[in-house]
All heavy atoms as a GROMACS GRO file, in nm:
protein
  492
    1MET      N    1   0.083  -0.117  -0.001
    1MET     CA    2   0.001   0.000   0.001
    1MET      C    3   0.089   0.125   0.000
    1MET      O    4   0.188   0.130   0.072
    1MET     CB    5  -0.089   0.003   0.123
    1MET     CG    6  -0.186  -0.114   0.135
    1MET     SD    7  -0.309  -0.120   0.005
    1MET     CE    8  -0.419   0.010   0.053
    2PHE      N    9   0.050   0.222  -0.082
    2PHE     CA   10   0.118   0.351  -0.086
    2PHE      C   11   0.014   0.461  -0.077
    2PHE      O   12  -0.083   0.464  -0.153
    2PHE     CB   13   0.194   0.366  -0.218
    2PHE     CG   14   0.257   0.503  -0.236
    2PHE    CD1   15   0.389   0.521  -0.198
    2PHE    CD2   16   0.183   0.610  -0.282
    2PHE    CE1   17   0.448   0.647  -0.213
    2PHE    CE2   18   0.242   0.735  -0.295
    2PHE     CZ   19   0.373   0.754  -0.260
    3GLY      N   20   0.032   0.550   0.014
    3GLY     CA   21  -0.062   0.662   0.024
    3GLY      C   22  -0.013   0.764   0.124
    3GLY      O   23   0.089   0.745   0.189
    4HIS      N   24  -0.083   0.863   0.125
    4HIS     CA   25  -0.192   0.901   0.040
    4HIS      C   26  -0.138   0.977  -0.080
    4HIS      O   27  -0.054   1.065  -0.068
    4HIS     CB   28  -0.301   0.979   0.115
    4HIS     CG   29  -0.255   1.107   0.181
    4HIS    ND1   30  -0.178   1.111   0.295
    4HIS    CD2   31  -0.274   1.235   0.144
    4HIS    CE1   32  -0.154   1.238   0.327
    4HIS    NE2   33  -0.212   1.314   0.237
    5VAL      N   34  -0.190   0.940  -0.196
    5VAL     CA   35  -0.141   0.995  -0.323
    5VAL      C   36  -0.185   1.140  -0.339
    5VAL      O   37  -0.105   1.227  -0.370
    5VAL     CB   38  -0.189   0.910  -0.442
    5VAL    CG1   39  -0.138   0.969  -0.573
    5VAL    CG2   40  -0.145   0.765  -0.428
    6PHE      N   41  -0.314   1.166  -0.317
    6PHE     CA   42  -0.371   1.300  -0.330
    6PHE      C   43  -0.427   1.342  -0.195
    6PHE      O   44  -0.443   1.259  -0.104
    6PHE     CB   45  -0.482   1.300  -0.436
    6PHE     CG   46  -0.435   1.259  -0.573
    6PHE    CD1   47  -0.468   1.135  -0.624
    6PHE    CD2   48  -0.358   1.343  -0.650
    6PHE    CE1   49  -0.426   1.094  -0.750
    6PHE    CE2   50  -0.314   1.306  -0.778
    6PHE     CZ   51  -0.349   1.180  -0.826
    7ALA      N   52  -0.461   1.471  -0.185
    7ALA     CA   53  -0.522   1.521  -0.061
    7ALA      C   54  -0.650   1.442  -0.033
    7ALA      O   55  -0.723   1.405  -0.124
    7ALA     CB   56  -0.554   1.670  -0.076
    8THR      N   57  -0.673   1.416   0.093
    8THR     CA   58  -0.789   1.339   0.133
    8THR      C   59  -0.840   1.390   0.266
    8THR      O   60  -0.763   1.432   0.352
    8THR     CB   61  -0.754   1.188   0.143
    8THR    OG1   62  -0.868   1.117   0.191
    8THR    CG2   63  -0.637   1.160   0.230
    9GLY      N   64  -0.970   1.385   0.281
    9GLY     CA   65  -1.033   1.432   0.404
    9GLY      C   66  -0.996   1.349   0.524
    9GLY      O   67  -1.008   1.394   0.639
   10SER      N   68  -0.949   1.228   0.505
   10SER     CA   69  -0.914   1.142   0.618
   10SER      C   70  -0.775   1.174   0.672
   10SER      O   71  -0.734   1.121   0.775
   10SER     CB   72  -0.921   0.994   0.578
   10SER     OG   73  -0.826   0.963   0.480
   11LYS      N   74  -0.699   1.258   0.601
   11LYS     CA   75  -0.566   1.300   0.647
   11LYS      C   76  -0.552   1.453   0.642
   11LYS      O   77  -0.464   1.506   0.574
   11LYS     CB   78  -0.458   1.236   0.559
   11LYS     CG   79  -0.462   1.084   0.548
   11LYS     CD   80  -0.395   1.021   0.667
   11LYS     CE   81  -0.380   0.871   0.651
   11LYS     NZ   82  -0.498   0.794   0.661
   12PRO      N   83  -0.641   1.527   0.709
   12PRO     CA   84  -0.636   1.673   0.700
   12PRO      C   85  -0.503   1.729   0.750
   12PRO      O   86  -0.449   1.684   0.850
   12PRO     CB   87  -0.753   1.718   0.787
   12PRO     CG   88  -0.779   1.605   0.882
   12PRO     CD   89  -0.739   1.479   0.807
   13GLY      N   90  -0.452   1.826   0.675
   13GLY     CA   91  -0.328   1.891   0.714
   13GLY      C   92  -0.200   1.815   0.676
   13GLY      O   93  -0.090   1.866   0.695
   14LEU      N   94  -0.213   1.695   0.625
   14LEU     CA   95  -0.098   1.616   0.586
   14LEU      C   96  -0.082   1.622   0.434
   14LEU      O   97  -0.174   1.591   0.360
   14LEU     CB   98  -0.118   1.470   0.630
   14LEU     CG   99   0.003   1.378   0.624
   14LEU    CD1  100   0.115   1.429   0.715
   14LEU    CD2  101  -0.037   1.238   0.670
   15ALA      N  102   0.034   1.666   0.389
   15ALA     CA  103   0.056   1.684   0.245
   15ALA      C  104   0.051   1.550   0.173
   15ALA      O  105   0.105   1.450   0.222
   15ALA     CB  106   0.194   1.749   0.222
   16PRO      N  107  -0.013   1.547   0.056
   16PRO     CA  108  -0.015   1.424  -0.024
   16PRO      C  109   0.123   1.394  -0.078
   16PRO      O  110   0.207   1.482  -0.095
   16PRO     CB  111  -0.113   1.456  -0.137
   16PRO     CG  112  -0.116   1.604  -0.146
   16PRO     CD  113  -0.086   1.654  -0.009
   17ARG      N  114   0.149   1.266  -0.104
   17ARG     CA  115   0.281   1.224  -0.150
   17ARG      C  116   0.298   1.234  -0.301
   17ARG      O  117   0.408   1.244  -0.350
   17ARG     CB  118   0.308   1.080  -0.102
   17ARG     CG  119   0.308   1.076   0.053
   17ARG     CD  120   0.316   0.939   0.110
   17ARG     NE  121   0.449   0.884   0.084
   17ARG     CZ  122   0.477   0.755   0.100
   17ARG    NH1  123   0.386   0.671   0.141
   17ARG    NH2  124   0.598   0.712   0.076
   18GLY      N  125   0.189   1.228  -0.376
   18GLY     CA  126   0.192   1.249  -0.522
   18GLY      C  127   0.225   1.128  -0.605
   18GLY      O  128   0.272   1.026  -0.556
   19THR      N  129   0.203   1.143  -0.735
   19THR     CA  130   0.224   1.033  -0.827
   19THR      C  131   0.371   1.009  -0.860
   19THR      O  132   0.409   0.896  -0.889
   19THR     CB  133   0.146   1.053  -0.958
   19THR    OG1  134   0.181   1.178  -1.015
   19THR    CG2  135  -0.004   1.047  -0.932
   20ALA      N  136   0.455   1.113  -0.850
   20ALA     CA  137   0.598   1.093  -0.875
   20ALA      C  138   0.658   1.002  -0.768
   20ALA      O  139   0.733   0.907  -0.798
   20ALA     CB  140   0.673   1.225  -0.880
   21ALA      N  141   0.621   1.026  -0.642
   21ALA     CA  142   0.670   0.939  -0.533
   21ALA      C  143   0.612   0.799  -0.545
   21ALA      O  144   0.681   0.701  -0.517
   21ALA     CB  145   0.635   1.001  -0.398
   22LEU      N  146   0.488   0.790  -0.591
   22LEU     CA  147   0.428   0.658  -0.613
   22LEU      C  148   0.506   0.582  -0.720
   22LEU      O  149   0.541   0.465  -0.702
   22LEU     CB  150   0.283   0.672  -0.654
   22LEU     CG  151   0.210   0.546  -0.702
   22LEU    CD1  152   0.211   0.436  -0.596
   22LEU    CD2  153   0.067   0.580  -0.744
   23ALA      N  154   0.537   0.648  -0.831
   23ALA     CA  155   0.613   0.583  -0.939
   23ALA      C  156   0.749   0.537  -0.890
   23ALA      O  157   0.796   0.427  -0.926
   23ALA     CB  158   0.628   0.679  -1.058
   24GLU      N  159   0.816   0.617  -0.807
   24GLU     CA  160   0.945   0.577  -0.752
   24GLU      C  161   0.932   0.453  -0.664
   24GLU      O  162   1.015   0.363  -0.667
   24GLU     CB  163   1.006   0.692  -0.672
   24GLU     CG  164   1.053   0.809  -0.755
   24GLU     CD  165   1.101   0.924  -0.669
   24GLU    OE1  166   1.126   0.906  -0.548
   24GLU    OE2  167   1.116   1.035  -0.726
   25THR      N  168   0.828   0.451  -0.585
   25THR     CA  169   0.803   0.337  -0.495
   25THR      C  170   0.774   0.212  -0.576
   25THR      O  171   0.826   0.103  -0.546
   25THR     CB  172   0.687   0.368  -0.399
   25THR    OG1  173   0.722   0.482  -0.320
   25THR    CG2  174   0.656   0.250  -0.307
   26VAL      N  175   0.693   0.225  -0.680
   26VAL     CA  176   0.660   0.111  -0.767
   26VAL      C  177   0.787   0.056  -0.830
   26VAL      O  178   0.810  -0.066  -0.832
   26VAL     CB  179   0.559   0.152  -0.875
   26VAL    CG1  180   0.545   0.046  -0.982
   26VAL    CG2  181   0.422   0.181  -0.812
   27ALA      N  182   0.873   0.143  -0.879
   27ALA     CA  183   0.998   0.100  -0.945
   27ALA      C  184   1.092   0.029  -0.848
   27ALA      O  185   1.164  -0.062  -0.886
   27ALA     CB  186   1.067   0.220  -1.008
   28ALA      N  187   1.089   0.069  -0.722
   28ALA     CA  188   1.180   0.013  -0.622
   28ALA      C  189   1.126  -0.108  -0.551
   28ALA      O  190   1.201  -0.181  -0.485
   28ALA     CB  191   1.218   0.120  -0.520
   29SER      N  192   0.996  -0.131  -0.561
   29SER     CA  193   0.933  -0.236  -0.482
   29SER      C  194   0.941  -0.374  -0.548
   29SER      O  195   0.909  -0.387  -0.667
   29SER     CB  196   0.786  -0.201  -0.456
   29SER     OG  197   0.725  -0.306  -0.381
   30PRO      N  198   0.980  -0.475  -0.472
   30PRO     CA  199   0.981  -0.611  -0.526
   30PRO      C  200   0.842  -0.676  -0.525
   30PRO      O  201   0.825  -0.784  -0.578
   30PRO     CB  202   1.076  -0.686  -0.433
   30PRO     CG  203   1.059  -0.615  -0.302
   30PRO     CD  204   1.035  -0.470  -0.337
   31VAL      N  205   0.743  -0.608  -0.466
   31VAL     CA  206   0.607  -0.660  -0.459
   31VAL      C  207   0.512  -0.560  -0.521
   31VAL      O  208   0.543  -0.441  -0.529
   31VAL     CB  209   0.565  -0.693  -0.314
   31VAL    CG1  210   0.655  -0.802  -0.256
   31VAL    CG2  211   0.570  -0.569  -0.227
   32PRO      N  212   0.395  -0.604  -0.565
   32PRO     CA  213   0.295  -0.512  -0.621
   32PRO      C  214   0.257  -0.402  -0.522
   32PRO      O  215   0.249  -0.426  -0.402
   32PRO     CB  216   0.176  -0.600  -0.652
   32PRO     CG  217   0.232  -0.738  -0.666
   32PRO     CD  218   0.347  -0.744  -0.567
   33VAL      N  219   0.236  -0.282  -0.575
   33VAL     CA  220   0.199  -0.168  -0.492
   33VAL      C  221   0.056  -0.125  -0.526
   33VAL      O  222   0.021  -0.111  -0.642
   33VAL     CB  223   0.294  -0.049  -0.518
   33VAL    CG1  224   0.251   0.074  -0.439
   33VAL    CG2  225   0.439  -0.087  -0.483
   34ILE      N  226  -0.025  -0.107  -0.423
   34ILE     CA  227  -0.161  -0.059  -0.438
   34ILE      C  228  -0.163   0.085  -0.388
   34ILE      O  229  -0.116   0.115  -0.278
   34ILE     CB  230  -0.261  -0.143  -0.355
   34ILE    CG1  231  -0.257  -0.290  -0.394
   34ILE    CG2  232  -0.402  -0.086  -0.366
   34ILE    CD1  233  -0.298  -0.320  -0.535
   35ALA      N  234  -0.218   0.176  -0.468
   35ALA     CA  235  -0.223   0.318  -0.433
   35ALA      C  236  -0.355   0.349  -0.362
   35ALA      O  237  -0.459   0.294  -0.396
   35ALA     CB  238  -0.212   0.404  -0.558
   36ILE      N  239  -0.349   0.439  -0.265
   36ILE     CA  240  -0.467   0.480  -0.191
   36ILE      C  241  -0.456   0.627  -0.155
   36ILE      O  242  -0.346   0.681  -0.144
   36ILE     CB  243  -0.484   0.393  -0.063
   36ILE    CG1  244  -0.621   0.416   0.001
   36ILE    CG2  245  -0.370   0.414   0.034
   36ILE    CD1  246  -0.655   0.312   0.109
   37GLY      N  247  -0.570   0.689  -0.139
   37GLY     CA  248  -0.573   0.826  -0.088
   37GLY      C  249  -0.608   0.932  -0.192
   37GLY      O  250  -0.527   0.963  -0.279
   38GLY      N  251  -0.730   0.982  -0.187
   38GLY     CA  252  -0.774   1.087  -0.275
   38GLY      C  253  -0.793   1.042  -0.419
   38GLY      O  254  -0.802   1.125  -0.509
   39ILE      N  255  -0.803   0.915  -0.442
   39ILE     CA  256  -0.819   0.863  -0.579
   39ILE      C  257  -0.966   0.866  -0.617
   39ILE      O  258  -1.052   0.817  -0.545
   39ILE     CB  259  -0.759   0.721  -0.591
   39ILE    CG1  260  -0.609   0.728  -0.560
   39ILE    CG2  261  -0.784   0.664  -0.729
   39ILE    CD1  262  -0.542   0.595  -0.545
   40GLU      N  263  -0.992   0.928  -0.731
   40GLU     CA  264  -1.127   0.946  -0.783
   40GLU      C  265  -1.127   0.908  -0.931
   40GLU      O  266  -1.022   0.897  -0.992
   40GLU     CB  267  -1.169   1.091  -0.767
   40GLU     CG  268  -1.167   1.140  -0.623
   40GLU     CD  269  -1.198   1.288  -0.612
   40GLU    OE1  270  -1.202   1.358  -0.714
   40GLU    OE2  271  -1.216   1.333  -0.498
   41PRO      N  272  -1.247   0.892  -0.989
   41PRO     CA  273  -1.250   0.859  -1.133
   41PRO      C  274  -1.168   0.954  -1.221
   41PRO      O  275  -1.106   0.910  -1.317
   41PRO     CB  276  -1.399   0.866  -1.166
   41PRO     CG  277  -1.466   0.830  -1.036
   41PRO     CD  278  -1.379   0.894  -0.930
   42ALA      N  279  -1.164   1.080  -1.184
   42ALA     CA  280  -1.092   1.178  -1.268
   42ALA      C  281  -0.942   1.162  -1.264
   42ALA      O  282  -0.871   1.209  -1.355
   42ALA     CB  283  -1.129   1.320  -1.222
   43ASN      N  284  -0.885   1.096  -1.163
   43ASN     CA  285  -0.738   1.083  -1.156
   43ASN      C  286  -0.689   0.940  -1.156
   43ASN      O  287  -0.570   0.916  -1.146
   43ASN     CB  288  -0.681   1.160  -1.036
   43ASN     CG  289  -0.735   1.112  -0.902
   43ASN    OD1  290  -0.775   0.997  -0.886
   43ASN    ND2  291  -0.734   1.199  -0.802
   44VAL      N  292  -0.780   0.843  -1.170
   44VAL     CA  293  -0.737   0.703  -1.163
   44VAL      C  294  -0.641   0.666  -1.275
   44VAL      O  295  -0.546   0.591  -1.253
   44VAL     CB  296  -0.858   0.608  -1.153
   44VAL    CG1  297  -0.932   0.599  -1.285
   44VAL    CG2  298  -0.814   0.471  -1.107
   45GLU      N  299  -0.661   0.720  -1.395
   45GLU     CA  300  -0.570   0.687  -1.506
   45GLU      C  301  -0.430   0.739  -1.477
   45GLU      O  302  -0.330   0.671  -1.507
   45GLU     CB  303  -0.623   0.742  -1.637
   45GLU     CG  304  -0.742   0.666  -1.689
   45GLU     CD  305  -0.787   0.713  -1.826
   45GLU    OE1  306  -0.699   0.751  -1.907
   45GLU    OE2  307  -0.908   0.709  -1.850
   46GLU      N  308  -0.419   0.857  -1.420
   46GLU     CA  309  -0.289   0.914  -1.384
   46GLU      C  310  -0.218   0.825  -1.281
   46GLU      O  311  -0.097   0.800  -1.290
   46GLU     CB  312  -0.308   1.054  -1.325
   46GLU     CG  313  -0.182   1.120  -1.277
   46GLU     CD  314  -0.206   1.255  -1.208
   46GLU    OE1  315  -0.320   1.301  -1.199
   46GLU    OE2  316  -0.105   1.313  -1.165
   47VAL      N  317  -0.294   0.774  -1.186
   47VAL     CA  318  -0.237   0.686  -1.084
   47VAL      C  319  -0.191   0.554  -1.146
   47VAL      O  320  -0.080   0.508  -1.122
   47VAL     CB  321  -0.340   0.661  -0.971
   47VAL    CG1  322  -0.290   0.559  -0.872
   47VAL    CG2  323  -0.373   0.793  -0.900
   48LEU      N  324  -0.276   0.494  -1.228
   48LEU     CA  325  -0.240   0.365  -1.289
   48LEU      C  326  -0.121   0.379  -1.384
   48LEU      O  327  -0.046   0.282  -1.404
   48LEU     CB  328  -0.361   0.307  -1.361
   48LEU     CG  329  -0.476   0.263  -1.269
   48LEU    CD1  330  -0.595   0.217  -1.352
   48LEU    CD2  331  -0.432   0.155  -1.170
   49ALA      N  332  -0.100   0.498  -1.441
   49ALA     CA  333   0.014   0.520  -1.532
   49ALA      C  334   0.147   0.510  -1.458
   49ALA      O  335   0.251   0.496  -1.523
   49ALA     CB  336   0.000   0.658  -1.597
   50THR      N  337   0.147   0.509  -1.326
   50THR     CA  338   0.271   0.495  -1.251
   50THR      C  339   0.321   0.351  -1.250
   50THR      O  340   0.433   0.325  -1.208
   50THR     CB  341   0.252   0.539  -1.104
   50THR    OG1  342   0.161   0.448  -1.040
   50THR    CG2  343   0.204   0.681  -1.093
   51GLY      N  344   0.235   0.258  -1.292
   51GLY     CA  345   0.272   0.118  -1.291
   51GLY      C  346   0.226   0.044  -1.167
   51GLY      O  347   0.257  -0.074  -1.149
   52CYS      N  348   0.153   0.112  -1.080
   52CYS     CA  349   0.102   0.045  -0.961
   52CYS      C  350   0.010  -0.070  -1.001
   52CYS      O  351  -0.045  -0.070  -1.110
   52CYS     CB  352   0.033   0.144  -0.865
   52CYS     SG  353  -0.120   0.213  -0.926
   53ALA      N  354  -0.004  -0.167  -0.912
   53ALA     CA  355  -0.084  -0.285  -0.940
   53ALA      C  356  -0.233  -0.257  -0.935
   53ALA      O  357  -0.313  -0.334  -0.988
   53ALA     CB  358  -0.049  -0.396  -0.843
   54GLY      N  359  -0.273  -0.148  -0.871
   54GLY     CA  360  -0.415  -0.114  -0.860
   54GLY      C  361  -0.435  -0.003  -0.763
   54GLY      O  362  -0.339   0.056  -0.711
   55VAL      N  363  -0.561   0.029  -0.742
   55VAL     CA  364  -0.598   0.138  -0.650
   55VAL      C  365  -0.700   0.088  -0.548
   55VAL      O  366  -0.775  -0.004  -0.576
   55VAL     CB  367  -0.654   0.260  -0.726
   55VAL    CG1  368  -0.552   0.316  -0.823
   55VAL    CG2  369  -0.784   0.227  -0.797
   56ALA      N  370  -0.696   0.152  -0.435
   56ALA     CA  371  -0.798   0.128  -0.332
   56ALA      C  372  -0.872   0.259  -0.315
   56ALA      O  373  -0.810   0.365  -0.302
   56ALA     CB  374  -0.732   0.088  -0.200
   57VAL      N  375  -1.003   0.254  -0.320
   57VAL     CA  376  -1.084   0.375  -0.302
   57VAL      C  377  -1.187   0.348  -0.194
   57VAL      O  378  -1.232   0.238  -0.175
   57VAL     CB  379  -1.153   0.419  -0.433
   57VAL    CG1  380  -1.053   0.457  -0.537
   57VAL    CG2  381  -1.245   0.311  -0.486
   58LEU      N  382  -1.223   0.454  -0.125
   58LEU     CA  383  -1.327   0.442  -0.024
   58LEU      C  384  -1.419   0.564  -0.034
   58LEU      O  385  -1.536   0.550  -0.068
   58LEU     CB  386  -1.265   0.432   0.116
   58LEU     CG  387  -1.363   0.419   0.231
   58LEU    CD1  388  -1.448   0.294   0.216
   58LEU    CD2  389  -1.291   0.418   0.362
   59SER      N  390  -1.367   0.682  -0.010
   59SER     CA  391  -1.450   0.801  -0.003
   59SER      C  392  -1.527   0.828  -0.132
   59SER      O  393  -1.646   0.858  -0.128
   59SER     CB  394  -1.366   0.925   0.029
   59SER     OG  395  -1.307   0.910   0.156
   60SER      N  396  -1.463   0.816  -0.249
   60SER     CA  397  -1.535   0.846  -0.373
   60SER      C  398  -1.645   0.746  -0.400
   60SER      O  399  -1.745   0.779  -0.460
   60SER     CB  400  -1.438   0.858  -0.489
   60SER     OG  401  -1.380   0.735  -0.521
   61VAL      N  402  -1.627   0.624  -0.358
   61VAL     CA  403  -1.734   0.524  -0.375
   61VAL      C  404  -1.848   0.551  -0.279
   61VAL      O  405  -1.965   0.550  -0.317
   61VAL     CB  406  -1.680   0.379  -0.356
   61VAL    CG1  407  -1.792   0.279  -0.357
   61VAL    CG2  408  -1.577   0.346  -0.464
   62LEU      N  409  -1.815   0.580  -0.155
   62LEU     CA  410  -1.918   0.606  -0.056
   62LEU      C  411  -1.994   0.735  -0.086
   62LEU      O  412  -2.112   0.746  -0.056
   62LEU     CB  413  -1.857   0.612   0.084
   62LEU     CG  414  -1.800   0.482   0.136
   62LEU    CD1  415  -1.735   0.502   0.271
   62LEU    CD2  416  -1.908   0.374   0.146
   63ALA      N  417  -1.927   0.833  -0.147
   63ALA     CA  418  -1.989   0.962  -0.178
   63ALA      C  419  -2.070   0.957  -0.308
   63ALA      O  420  -2.147   1.047  -0.334
   63ALA     CB  421  -1.883   1.070  -0.188
   64ALA      N  422  -2.053   0.854  -0.389
   64ALA     CA  423  -2.123   0.844  -0.517
   64ALA      C  424  -2.272   0.831  -0.492
   64ALA      O  425  -2.317   0.761  -0.401
   64ALA     CB  426  -2.071   0.726  -0.597
   65SER      N  427  -2.350   0.899  -0.575
   65SER     CA  428  -2.495   0.890  -0.560
   65SER      C  429  -2.555   0.809  -0.674
   65SER      O  430  -2.503   0.809  -0.784
   65SER     CB  431  -2.556   1.030  -0.555
   65SER     OG  432  -2.532   1.095  -0.678
   66GLY      N  433  -2.661   0.741  -0.643
   66GLY     CA  434  -2.736   0.673  -0.747
   66GLY      C  435  -2.689   0.534  -0.784
   66GLY      O  436  -2.754   0.466  -0.860
   67SER      N  437  -2.577   0.488  -0.734
   67SER     CA  438  -2.528   0.358  -0.772
   67SER      C  439  -2.436   0.302  -0.666
   67SER      O  440  -2.356   0.375  -0.607
   67SER     CB  441  -2.454   0.364  -0.904
   67SER     OG  442  -2.399   0.238  -0.936
   68ALA      N  443  -2.440   0.173  -0.645
   68ALA     CA  444  -2.348   0.108  -0.554
   68ALA      C  445  -2.223   0.061  -0.626
   68ALA      O  446  -2.130   0.014  -0.565
   68ALA     CB  447  -2.416  -0.013  -0.486
   69ARG      N  448  -2.222   0.078  -0.761
   69ARG     CA  449  -2.107   0.035  -0.839
   69ARG      C  450  -2.005   0.148  -0.851
   69ARG      O  451  -2.042   0.263  -0.864
   69ARG     CB  452  -2.151  -0.004  -0.980
   69ARG     CG  453  -2.239  -0.124  -0.984
   69ARG     CD  454  -2.272  -0.162  -1.126
   69ARG     NE  455  -2.243  -0.055  -1.221
   69ARG     CZ  456  -2.318  -0.030  -1.326
   69ARG    NH1  457  -2.422  -0.102  -1.353
   69ARG    NH2  458  -2.285   0.068  -1.410
   70PRO      N  459  -1.876   0.115  -0.854
   70PRO     CA  460  -1.773   0.218  -0.879
   70PRO      C  461  -1.787   0.271  -1.022
   70PRO      O  462  -1.846   0.206  -1.109
   70PRO     CB  463  -1.641   0.146  -0.862
   70PRO     CG  464  -1.672   0.009  -0.817
   70PRO     CD  465  -1.819  -0.014  -0.828
   71ALA      N  466  -1.732   0.387  -1.047
   71ALA     CA  467  -1.733   0.447  -1.180
   71ALA      C  468  -1.657   0.359  -1.278
   71ALA      O  469  -1.568   0.282  -1.240
   71ALA     CB  470  -1.671   0.586  -1.173
   72ALA      N  471  -1.687   0.371  -1.405
   72ALA     CA  472  -1.617   0.296  -1.508
   72ALA      C  473  -1.468   0.318  -1.499
   72ALA      O  474  -1.422   0.431  -1.477
   72ALA     CB  475  -1.668   0.339  -1.646
   73GLY      N  476  -1.393   0.213  -1.511
   73GLY     CA  477  -1.246   0.222  -1.507
   73GLY      C  478  -1.189   0.209  -1.366
   73GLY      O  479  -1.070   0.202  -1.347
   74VAL      N  480  -1.274   0.209  -1.267
   74VAL     CA  481  -1.229   0.196  -1.128
   74VAL      C  482  -1.261   0.056  -1.083
   74VAL      O  483  -1.373   0.008  -1.092
   74VAL     CB  484  -1.299   0.299  -1.036
   74VAL    CG1  485  -1.254   0.280  -0.893
   74VAL    CG2  486  -1.271   0.439  -1.084
   75SER      N  487  -1.160  -0.013  -1.034
   75SER     CA  488  -1.183  -0.148  -0.985
   75SER      C  489  -1.120  -0.166  -0.850
   75SER      O  490  -1.046  -0.091  -0.803
   75SER     CB  491  -1.129  -0.251  -1.082
   75SER     OG  492  -0.993  -0.230  -1.107
   0.00000   0.00000   0.00000
Protein backbone atom coordinates (compact mmCIF):
# COMPACT_ATOMS: atom_id res chain seq x y z
CA MET A 1 0.00 0.00 0.00
CA PHE A 2 1.18 3.51 -0.87
CA GLY A 3 -0.61 6.62 0.23
CA HIS A 4 -1.92 9.01 0.40
CA VAL A 5 -1.40 9.95 -3.22
CA PHE A 6 -3.70 13.00 -3.30
CA ALA A 7 -5.22 15.21 -0.62
CA THR A 8 -7.88 13.39 1.33
CA GLY A 9 -10.33 14.31 4.04
CA SER A 10 -9.14 11.42 6.17
CA LYS A 11 -5.65 13.00 6.47
CA PRO A 12 -6.36 16.72 7.00
CA GLY A 13 -3.27 18.91 7.14
CA LEU A 14 -0.98 16.15 5.86
CA ALA A 15 0.57 16.85 2.46
CA PRO A 16 -0.15 14.23 -0.24
CA ARG A 17 2.81 12.23 -1.50
CA GLY A 18 1.92 12.50 -5.21
CA THR A 19 2.24 10.33 -8.27
CA ALA A 20 5.98 10.92 -8.75
CA ALA A 21 6.70 9.40 -5.33
CA LEU A 22 4.28 6.58 -6.13
CA ALA A 23 6.13 5.83 -9.39
CA GLU A 24 9.46 5.77 -7.52
CA THR A 25 8.03 3.37 -4.95
CA VAL A 26 6.60 1.11 -7.67
CA ALA A 27 9.97 1.00 -9.44
CA ALA A 28 11.81 0.13 -6.23
CA SER A 29 9.33 -2.36 -4.81
CA PRO A 30 9.80 -6.10 -5.27
CA VAL A 31 6.07 -6.61 -4.60
CA PRO A 32 2.96 -5.12 -6.22
CA VAL A 33 1.99 -1.68 -4.92
CA ILE A 34 -1.62 -0.59 -4.37
CA ALA A 35 -2.23 3.18 -4.33
CA ILE A 36 -4.68 4.79 -1.91
CA GLY A 37 -5.73 8.27 -0.88
CA GLY A 38 -7.74 10.87 -2.76
CA ILE A 39 -8.19 8.63 -5.79
CA GLU A 40 -11.27 9.46 -7.83
CA PRO A 41 -12.50 8.59 -11.33
CA ALA A 42 -10.92 11.78 -12.67
CA ASN A 43 -7.39 10.83 -11.56
CA VAL A 44 -7.37 7.04 -11.62
CA GLU A 45 -5.70 6.87 -15.06
CA GLU A 46 -2.89 9.14 -13.83
CA VAL A 47 -2.37 6.86 -10.84
CA LEU A 48 -2.40 3.66 -12.89
CA ALA A 49 0.13 5.21 -15.31
CA THR A 50 2.71 4.94 -12.50
CA GLY A 51 2.72 1.17 -12.91
CA CYS A 52 1.03 0.45 -9.60
CA ALA A 53 -0.84 -2.84 -9.40
CA GLY A 54 -4.14 -1.15 -8.60
CA VAL A 55 -5.97 1.37 -6.50
CA ALA A 56 -7.98 1.29 -3.32
CA VAL A 57 -10.84 3.74 -3.02
CA LEU A 58 -13.26 4.43 -0.24
CA SER A 59 -14.50 8.02 -0.04
CA SER A 60 -15.34 8.47 -3.72
CA VAL A 61 -17.33 5.23 -3.76
CA LEU A 62 -19.18 6.07 -0.56
CA ALA A 63 -19.89 9.61 -1.78
CA ALA A 64 -21.23 8.45 -5.17
CA SER A 65 -24.95 8.90 -5.59
CA GLY A 66 -27.36 6.73 -7.47
CA SER A 67 -25.29 3.58 -7.72
CA ALA A 68 -23.49 1.07 -5.54
CA ARG A 69 -21.07 0.36 -8.39
CA PRO A 70 -17.73 2.18 -8.79
CA ALA A 71 -17.33 4.46 -11.79
CA ALA A 72 -16.17 2.96 -15.08
CA GLY A 73 -12.47 2.22 -15.07
CA VAL A 74 -12.29 1.96 -11.28
CA SER A 75 -11.83 -1.49 -9.85
